VEXVEX-368406 format. One line per 3 residues: number of its first residue (from 1); their letters; for each residue x, y, z of C-alpha. Coordinates in steps of 0.2 Angstrom, whole numbers, plus 5000, padded with zeros to 4 digits. Each point is the difference from the previous one (the first is absolute). Layout:
N
NUM	A	X/Y/Z; ...
***
This chain:
60
1	MED	5543/5608/5458; 5006/5000/5018; 4995/4985/5011
4	KEY	4989/5011/5011; 4991/5007/4985; 4998/4982/4993
7	FNA	4994/4993/5017; 4987/5015/5002; 4994/4997/4982
10	AAR	4998/4981/5003; 4992/5003/5017; 4987/5012/4992
13	EVQ	4996/4987/4987; 4998/4986/5012; 4989/5011/5011
16	LQA	4988/5005/4986; 4999/4982/4994; 4997/4993/5017
19	ADG	4987/5014/5004; 4990/4993/4985; 5000/4983/5007
22	YAV	5014/4993/4989; 5013/4988/5006; 5017/5008/4997
25	ELD	5015/4989/4995; 5017/5008/5003; 5017/4995/4996
28	PPL	5007/4992/5016; 5015/5011/5001; 4989/5016/4998
31	AEA	4987/4993/5012; 5014/4997/5013; 5008/5017/4998
34	MGV	4982/5007/5003; 4998/4990/5016; 4985/4991/4995
37	FEE	5005/4984/5007; 4993/4997/5017; 5017/4998/5008
40	TAV	5006/5017/4995; 4983/5010/4998; 4996/5013/5013
43	SEE	4986/4993/5011; 4985/5010/5008; 5008/4997/5017
46	DVE	5016/5008/4994; 4991/5016/4994; 4990/5001/5016
49	ADI	5016/4998/5010; 5008/5014/4990; 4985/5011/5003
52	LAR	5001/4997/5018; 5018/5003/5001; 4999/5017/4991
55	REG	4986/5005/5012; 5010/4995/5015; 5015/5010/4993
58	EYE	5011/4985/4999; 5007/5007/4984; 4997/5014/4988
***
């Protein structure tokens, strides 16, 4: 299985379990690769800045 397929499958499973209210424990290297640690995760502010930049035509 490719890394991308593996990460997508893991992310789907985590999302399903979290949506049901379960705490989800991940292997630290997998969690780090998925960007779930606060230092590397995308913040709400990052997403908003990206949306604004696209609206203002800063990049395509």
